[in-house]
C-alpha positions as CSV (number, residue, x, y, z in Angstrom):
1,M,34.3,72.4,-131.6
2,D,35.2,68.9,-130.8
3,F,35.9,67.4,-134.3
4,S,37.1,64.3,-132.9
5,F,33.2,62.5,-134.3
6,L,34.3,63.9,-137.6
7,W,37.5,62.2,-137.6
8,T,35.9,58.9,-136.5
9,I,33.4,59.1,-139.2
10,L,36.0,60.1,-141.7
11,S,38.7,57.0,-140.3
12,F,35.9,54.6,-140.8
13,I,34.9,55.4,-144.3
14,I,38.6,55.6,-145.7
15,I,39.6,52.0,-143.8
16,F,36.2,50.6,-144.8
17,S,36.4,52.0,-148.2
18,V,40.1,50.9,-148.8
19,I,39.6,47.4,-147.3
20,V,36.3,46.9,-149.9
21,I,38.2,48.4,-152.6
22,C,41.2,45.8,-152.3
23,H,38.7,42.9,-151.5
24,E,36.7,43.6,-154.9
25,G,39.6,44.7,-156.8
26,G,40.9,41.3,-156.6
27,H,37.9,40.1,-158.1
28,Y,38.0,42.4,-160.7
29,L,41.7,42.1,-162.1
30,V,41.4,38.2,-161.6
31,A,38.2,37.9,-163.6
32,R,39.4,40.5,-166.1
33,A,42.6,38.5,-166.6
34,N,40.7,35.3,-167.8
35,G,38.6,36.9,-169.8
36,I,35.6,37.1,-167.6
37,R,32.9,40.2,-167.7
38,V,32.1,42.4,-165.3
39,I,29.3,44.0,-165.6
40,E,29.5,46.1,-162.4
41,F,32.2,47.7,-159.5
42,T,30.5,49.3,-157.0
43,V,31.8,50.3,-153.8
44,G,28.9,50.7,-150.7
45,L,25.8,49.9,-150.7
46,G,22.1,51.7,-151.4
47,P,21.7,54.6,-153.7
48,K,24.2,54.9,-156.2
49,I,26.3,58.7,-155.8
50,L,28.2,58.7,-158.7
51,H,28.9,56.2,-161.6
52,F,29.8,55.9,-164.7
53,K,30.5,53.6,-167.4
54,K,34.1,52.1,-169.1
55,G,34.7,49.0,-171.1
56,G,31.2,47.6,-170.7
57,T,31.9,47.3,-166.9
58,E,29.9,50.6,-164.5
59,Y,31.7,52.1,-161.7
60,S,29.5,53.5,-159.0
61,L,29.9,54.6,-155.2
62,R,26.8,54.3,-153.2
63,A,25.5,56.5,-150.2
64,L,26.4,53.6,-147.5
65,P,30.4,52.7,-147.1
66,F,29.4,49.3,-146.0
67,G,30.6,46.4,-148.2
68,G,30.8,46.6,-152.6
69,A,30.2,44.1,-155.2
70,C,32.2,43.0,-158.2
71,I,29.0,42.2,-160.4
72,F,29.7,39.3,-162.8
73,E,27.6,38.5,-165.9
74,N,24.6,36.6,-164.5
75,P,26.7,34.3,-162.3
76,D,23.6,32.6,-161.3
77,E,21.4,32.4,-164.5
78,L,17.7,30.8,-164.4
79,E,16.7,32.2,-167.3
80,G,15.4,29.5,-169.7
81,E,17.8,29.1,-173.1
82,E,16.0,31.6,-175.4
83,E,15.9,34.2,-172.8
84,K,19.3,33.5,-171.9
85,K,20.4,34.1,-175.8
86,Q,18.8,36.9,-175.9
87,N,20.2,39.0,-172.7
88,E,23.3,37.6,-173.9
89,E,23.1,39.5,-177.3
90,K,21.3,43.1,-175.4
91,L,24.4,42.7,-172.8
92,T,26.9,42.6,-175.7
93,K,25.6,45.5,-178.1
94,D,24.6,47.9,-174.9
95,L,27.4,47.9,-172.9
96,D,29.8,47.4,-176.2
97,V,31.5,44.5,-174.2
98,D,34.1,42.8,-176.3
99,K,32.6,39.5,-177.4
100,K,35.7,37.5,-176.5
101,N,35.1,38.5,-172.9
102,R,32.8,35.6,-171.6
103,A,30.5,35.6,-169.2
104,F,31.4,33.8,-165.5
105,K,29.5,30.9,-166.2
106,E,31.1,29.9,-169.5
107,A,35.2,30.7,-168.2
108,S,36.9,27.0,-167.2
109,V,36.4,25.9,-163.6
110,F,40.0,27.0,-162.2
111,A,39.5,30.7,-163.8
112,R,36.0,31.1,-161.9
113,I,37.9,29.5,-158.8
114,I,40.8,32.0,-158.9
115,T,38.6,34.6,-159.5
116,V,36.6,33.9,-156.7
117,F,39.8,33.3,-154.0
118,A,41.1,36.6,-155.4
119,G,39.0,38.4,-153.1
120,P,40.5,36.9,-149.9
121,F,43.9,37.0,-151.2
122,F,44.0,40.5,-152.0
123,N,42.9,41.3,-148.3
124,V,45.8,39.6,-147.0
125,V,48.4,41.5,-149.2
126,L,46.8,44.7,-148.4
127,G,47.3,43.4,-144.7
128,Y,50.6,42.6,-145.8
129,L,51.3,46.1,-147.6
130,L,50.0,48.2,-144.5
131,A,51.5,46.2,-141.9
132,L,55.2,47.3,-144.0
133,F,54.2,50.7,-143.0
134,V,53.6,50.2,-139.4
135,V,56.3,47.9,-138.9
136,F,59.0,50.0,-140.6
137,F,57.9,53.6,-138.6
138,C,57.6,51.7,-135.3
139,G,59.4,48.4,-135.6
140,E,58.8,45.2,-133.3
141,T,58.7,43.8,-130.5
142,G,60.0,40.4,-130.7
143,T,60.2,37.5,-128.5
144,Q,63.6,38.1,-125.9
145,V,62.9,38.5,-122.5
146,Y,63.5,41.8,-120.8
147,E,62.3,41.4,-117.4
148,V,60.7,38.1,-115.6
149,S,58.9,39.4,-112.6
150,D,59.4,37.6,-109.6
151,S,57.6,35.1,-107.5
152,L,55.4,34.6,-110.9
153,P,56.5,30.9,-113.3
154,A,58.7,32.0,-115.7
155,K,61.3,33.1,-112.3
156,E,60.8,29.6,-110.8
157,A,61.2,27.8,-114.2
158,G,64.8,29.3,-115.0
159,I,63.8,32.0,-117.2
160,Q,65.9,34.8,-117.6
161,S,66.0,38.2,-119.1
162,G,68.1,37.5,-122.9
163,D,66.5,34.5,-122.6
164,I,65.1,34.1,-126.2
165,I,61.5,32.2,-126.2
166,T,60.9,30.1,-129.3
167,K,58.0,27.9,-128.8
168,I,54.9,27.1,-126.7
169,N,53.6,24.0,-126.2
170,G,54.8,23.2,-129.5
171,E,53.7,26.5,-131.6
172,R,56.7,28.5,-133.0
173,V,56.6,32.3,-132.0
174,Y,58.4,35.5,-133.4
175,L,56.5,38.2,-131.9
176,F,55.8,39.0,-128.3
177,N,52.3,39.4,-129.0
178,E,51.8,35.8,-130.3
179,I,53.3,34.7,-126.8
180,R,50.3,37.3,-125.0
181,L,47.3,35.3,-127.9
182,I,48.5,31.8,-126.6
183,T,48.4,32.5,-122.7
184,F,45.3,34.5,-123.5
185,I,43.4,31.6,-126.0
186,D,45.2,28.7,-124.7
187,D,43.8,26.8,-121.6
188,S,46.4,24.4,-121.2
189,E,47.3,23.8,-117.7
190,T,51.0,23.5,-117.9
191,Y,53.1,25.8,-121.2
192,E,55.9,24.4,-122.5
193,I,58.1,26.6,-122.9
194,E,61.4,26.6,-125.6
195,F,63.9,29.4,-125.2
196,K,67.7,29.9,-126.7
197,R,70.3,31.0,-124.3
198,G,73.0,31.9,-126.1
199,D,73.4,29.1,-128.7
200,E,71.8,26.2,-126.4
201,L,68.1,25.5,-126.6
202,H,66.2,24.5,-123.4
203,T,62.6,23.6,-122.3
204,V,61.1,24.1,-119.2
205,T,57.2,23.2,-118.0
206,L,55.6,25.7,-115.9
207,T,51.7,26.3,-114.7
208,P,50.6,29.4,-115.4
209,Y,49.3,31.8,-112.3
210,Q,45.8,32.6,-112.8
211,N,44.5,35.9,-112.4
212,G,41.1,36.7,-113.0
213,S,40.5,35.0,-116.8
214,S,44.3,36.0,-117.5
215,R,47.2,33.6,-117.3
216,L,50.3,34.9,-116.6
217,I,53.7,33.9,-116.9
218,G,55.7,36.6,-115.9
219,I,57.6,38.0,-118.4
220,T,57.8,41.0,-120.2
221,A,59.6,42.0,-123.6
222,R,59.9,45.9,-124.7
223,N,59.8,47.2,-128.3
224,D,63.6,47.0,-129.3
225,I,63.7,45.3,-132.9
226,E,64.0,48.6,-135.4
227,C,62.7,47.4,-139.0
228,N,64.1,50.5,-141.0
229,N,65.8,48.1,-143.2
230,L,65.3,44.7,-145.6
231,S,63.9,42.8,-142.0
232,V,60.7,44.9,-142.1
233,F,59.9,42.6,-145.1
234,K,60.2,39.3,-142.6
235,Y,58.5,41.6,-139.8
236,A,55.8,42.5,-141.4
237,W,55.0,39.0,-143.2
238,Y,55.3,38.3,-139.0
239,E,52.2,40.4,-138.5
240,V,50.2,39.3,-140.9
241,R,50.7,35.7,-139.4
242,Y,49.8,36.7,-136.2
243,W,47.0,38.6,-137.1
244,L,45.9,35.1,-139.5
245,K,46.6,32.7,-136.0
246,A,44.2,35.7,-133.9
247,T,41.4,35.5,-136.5
248,F,41.6,31.2,-136.7
249,K,42.1,30.7,-133.0
250,S,39.1,33.3,-132.1
251,L,37.2,32.0,-134.7
252,R,37.5,28.0,-133.2
253,M,36.9,30.1,-129.9
254,L,33.5,31.2,-131.2
255,F,32.5,28.1,-132.9
256,T,33.7,25.9,-129.3
257,G,31.5,28.3,-127.1
258,K,34.4,30.2,-125.7
259,L,33.6,33.1,-126.8
260,S,30.2,35.0,-125.8
261,K,27.7,37.3,-128.0
262,D,29.8,40.4,-126.7
263,D,33.3,39.6,-128.2
264,L,31.4,40.3,-131.8
265,A,31.5,43.3,-132.9
266,G,30.1,44.6,-136.5
267,P,30.5,47.9,-138.1
268,V,29.2,49.6,-134.9
269,G,31.6,47.9,-132.5
270,V,34.8,49.0,-135.4
271,A,33.2,52.2,-135.2
272,Q,33.4,52.8,-131.5
273,V,36.8,51.1,-131.3
274,I,38.3,53.9,-133.6
275,D,36.4,56.4,-131.9
276,T,38.5,55.3,-128.8
277,T,41.6,54.8,-130.3
278,I,41.9,58.3,-131.9
279,D,40.6,59.5,-128.6
280,E,43.6,57.8,-126.5
281,T,46.2,58.8,-129.2
282,K,45.5,62.6,-130.5
283,Q,47.8,63.3,-127.4
284,Y,50.4,61.6,-129.6
285,G,50.4,63.8,-132.5
286,L,48.4,63.1,-136.1
287,F,51.0,61.1,-137.2
288,N,50.3,58.0,-134.2
289,V,46.5,58.4,-135.1
290,I,47.8,57.4,-138.5
291,I,49.6,54.9,-137.5
292,N,46.8,53.7,-135.2
293,M,44.5,53.8,-137.6
294,V,46.9,51.4,-140.3
295,N,47.0,49.3,-137.4
296,I,43.4,48.6,-137.4
297,A,43.3,48.4,-140.8
298,V,45.6,45.7,-140.9
299,L,43.6,43.3,-138.7
300,L,40.3,44.3,-140.7
301,S,41.4,43.0,-144.0
302,V,43.2,40.2,-142.8
303,N,39.8,39.3,-140.9
304,L,37.7,39.9,-143.7
305,G,40.0,37.6,-146.0
306,I,40.4,34.7,-144.0
307,M,35.9,35.6,-142.8
308,N,35.2,35.6,-146.6
309,L,37.1,32.2,-146.9
310,L,34.6,30.3,-144.8
311,P,33.0,27.9,-146.3
312,F,29.2,29.7,-145.5
313,P,26.7,29.9,-148.4
314,A,26.8,33.4,-150.1
315,L,30.5,33.9,-148.7
316,D,33.5,33.4,-151.2
317,G,34.5,30.3,-149.7
318,G,30.7,29.0,-150.0
319,R,31.3,29.4,-153.6
320,L,34.2,27.7,-153.6
321,V,32.7,24.8,-152.5
322,F,30.1,24.9,-155.2
323,L,33.3,25.1,-157.6
324,F,35.5,22.5,-156.1
325,I,32.6,20.3,-156.3
326,E,32.2,21.1,-160.0
327,A,35.8,20.7,-160.4
328,V,35.9,17.5,-159.2
329,I,32.7,15.8,-160.4
330,G,32.7,17.2,-163.8
331,K,29.8,19.2,-164.1
332,P,28.4,22.3,-162.4
333,V,25.8,22.0,-159.1
334,P,22.4,22.5,-161.0
335,R,22.3,26.5,-160.9
336,K,19.1,26.6,-159.3
337,A,19.9,24.4,-156.4
338,E,23.0,26.7,-155.7
339,A,21.2,30.0,-156.3
340,F,19.0,28.9,-153.5
341,V,21.9,27.5,-151.4
342,H,22.8,31.2,-151.6
343,M,19.7,33.0,-150.9
344,A,19.3,31.2,-147.7
345,G,23.1,31.9,-146.6
346,I,21.8,35.8,-147.7
347,I,19.0,35.8,-145.5
348,V,21.3,34.0,-142.5
349,L,23.8,36.9,-143.1
350,L,21.3,39.9,-143.1
351,I,19.8,38.1,-139.6
352,L,23.4,37.7,-137.7
353,S,24.1,42.0,-139.4
354,V,21.1,42.8,-137.1
355,F,22.0,41.0,-134.4
356,V,25.4,42.2,-134.3
357,M,24.5,45.7,-134.8
358,V,21.8,45.6,-132.3
359,N,24.6,44.0,-129.7
360,D,27.0,46.9,-130.6
361,I,24.4,49.5,-129.6
362,T,23.4,48.0,-126.2
363,K,27.1,47.1,-125.5
364,F,27.7,50.6,-125.8
365,F,24.9,51.6,-123.3
366,R,25.9,49.1,-121.2
């Protein structure tokens, strides 16, 4: 019996659960540190499978392994003053909440800002911790040139084996993947390349070779940096930095129309990537599969952190916009107006989610 499908589902659930728990855990921990009540900490969507209450917070696991929530005390209340007071007293009594704990809206604007920001920040921290694992066992591929291809721009520009690429078009690079990223995304007609040869810095300008949709400069590198020492901390950060750059550059391409709908992927698309990765790496052993799953988790965790910071309604970034406005003008935006904007954002996100899911499924058949 082929267990590949089961491994794919299990890997998908574990990866998404860890990322969601970390994200919502960031909100939860910072909220509690600032005395903000948390009504429910939930992982997944749909009906509850398991749940229990402790310290005034209900912890629940839901059926569908997509998303989660850290639900505060009526953050967008719209009731009248008397009803709010009654609900406040009821919640305090029913949930046995310490009266020192405040509703979200009652905390200082700074406390609310760092509570909302904590979710995406914890995702980047998780990405770094996972990158430590990957880099420690796999090492890194730096920017030292291993081989220069004949008849391609790098050779003609005078770049030699052993040179260390330091900048491309003024952008500092530490990993060979960053060079790949720039040549894939940056459609400049020429590249200004700074490299180090011995103790000397050199700069050359070359025109990349267009090979279909790819631009080649004609250099290769190899995985020659061992990170089983203190250097692991530095190169794990470089790995996270690379994924941060990749996410920002991809978003820029998406908003400028340089990416198509087929370049987007939702949960179904991610599951397909996980399935393909398991299928292609299982022949090298379980540890190799685990390393690749952790590497996918690094990408997804960093990506989720950045995407949640976009200033779009219903996302953490959208909530931060309203909090920053409150910090500047000294009073909150009317709650009805904010709730309406977030509701509109949720509707748009749901429509986009359905579109991406359908597109992922049709891509599979295409």
